[in-house]
TITOR-738668 format. One record per residue (C-alpha): x, y, z; residue in one letter. Coordinates in nm, 3 decimals, padded with zeros to 5 digits, m for minus. Layout:
N
ATOM       X       Y       Z code
ATOM       X       Y       Z    A
...
END
This chain:
95
ATOM       X       Y       Z code
ATOM m01.448  02.187 m01.064    M
ATOM m01.365  01.958 m00.801    N
ATOM m01.489  01.840 m00.487    K
ATOM m01.236  01.918 m00.197    Y
ATOM m01.245  01.853  00.213    E
ATOM m01.028  02.047  00.411    L
ATOM m00.892  01.913  00.787    A
ATOM m00.760  02.188  00.973    V
ATOM m00.618  02.184  01.309    V
ATOM m00.587  02.501  01.525    V
ATOM m00.383  02.586  01.831    N
ATOM m00.594  02.509  02.133    A
ATOM m00.500  02.790  02.388    K
ATOM m00.609  03.115  02.200    I
ATOM m00.932  03.302  02.194    E
ATOM m01.289  03.208  02.042    D
ATOM m01.274  03.564  01.830    D
ATOM m00.855  03.458  01.707    A
ATOM m00.945  03.115  01.645    R
ATOM m01.274  03.185  01.432    A
ATOM m01.094  03.472  01.252    A
ATOM m00.825  03.179  01.162    V
ATOM m01.107  03.007  00.959    I
ATOM m01.242  03.257  00.816    E
ATOM m00.914  03.411  00.695    K
ATOM m00.928  02.974  00.520    V
ATOM m01.241  03.036  00.436    V
ATOM m01.135  03.365  00.225    S
ATOM m00.819  03.201  00.079    Y
ATOM m01.067  02.913 m00.044    I
ATOM m01.268  03.198 m00.218    T
ATOM m00.986  03.387 m00.327    R
ATOM m00.895  03.098 m00.561    F
ATOM m01.176  03.062 m00.695    G
ATOM m01.371  02.773 m00.470    G
ATOM m01.740  02.809 m00.315    Q
ATOM m01.748  02.669  00.064    V
ATOM m02.053  02.463  00.151    S
ATOM m01.968  02.329  00.483    D
ATOM m01.802  02.462  00.774    V
ATOM m01.771  02.130  01.022    D
ATOM m01.645  02.232  01.405    E
ATOM m01.568  01.935  01.572    W
ATOM m01.449  02.130  01.862    G
ATOM m01.132  02.038  02.110    K
ATOM m00.973  01.705  02.053    R
ATOM m00.684  01.559  02.206    R
ATOM m00.418  01.520  01.894    L
ATOM m00.260  01.146  01.914    A
ATOM  00.080  01.325  01.939    Y
ATOM  00.232  01.616  02.097    E
ATOM  00.252  01.906  01.808    I
ATOM  00.447  02.208  01.945    Q
ATOM  00.439  02.135  02.305    K
ATOM  00.062  02.105  02.262    M
ATOM m00.120  01.781  02.330    R
ATOM m00.494  01.978  02.258    E
ATOM m00.628  02.133  01.863    G
ATOM m00.959  02.262  01.742    Y
ATOM m01.080  02.038  01.478    Y
ATOM m01.251  02.213  01.158    Y
ATOM m01.363  02.014  00.839    F
ATOM m01.432  02.265  00.532    I
ATOM m01.598  02.120  00.257    H
ATOM m01.561  02.336 m00.075    F
ATOM m01.508  02.306 m00.474    E
ATOM m01.275  02.462 m00.700    A
ATOM m01.065  02.407 m00.975    D
ATOM m00.746  02.178 m00.964    A
ATOM m00.496  02.432 m00.877    T
ATOM m00.628  02.557 m00.608    A
ATOM m00.567  02.308 m00.340    P
ATOM m00.171  02.379 m00.366    A
ATOM m00.237  02.787 m00.316    E
ATOM m00.453  02.761 m00.045    I
ATOM m00.195  02.479  00.124    E
ATOM  00.090  02.732  00.045    S
ATOM m00.168  02.989  00.252    R
ATOM m00.187  02.758  00.528    L
ATOM  00.162  02.600  00.581    R
ATOM  00.250  02.933  00.699    I
ATOM m00.041  03.084  00.913    M
ATOM  00.060  03.076  01.278    D
ATOM m00.195  02.896  01.502    N
ATOM m00.255  02.631  01.238    V
ATOM m00.092  02.296  01.380    L
ATOM m00.159  02.069  01.091    R
ATOM m00.349  02.106  00.749    F
ATOM m00.480  01.837  00.537    L
ATOM m00.619  01.884  00.189    C
ATOM m00.762  01.573 m00.001    V
ATOM m00.982  01.564 m00.303    R
ATOM m01.347  01.383 m00.244    Q
ATOM m01.503  01.120 m00.532    E
ATOM m01.805  01.217 m00.702    A
END
């Protein structure tokens, strides 16, 4: 099991409950592919470095989890097609 950090930028124009549902769905994908979520860190609304889909702000979330080496590719393929996810990045943390 490797340790990973998943950074997710969510659309700032949606309601709080819809944003929470997006993060819940991401966490459910992690658990579906054999991962164990240890921490979900919400950084709140931040200004983006550049405009994405005509938006200048987004909500930042950092999710720490442990999973097998095949899980991040599966999770990223699901995140790529989610509507309210503007950007994401999954990196493996050093032990």
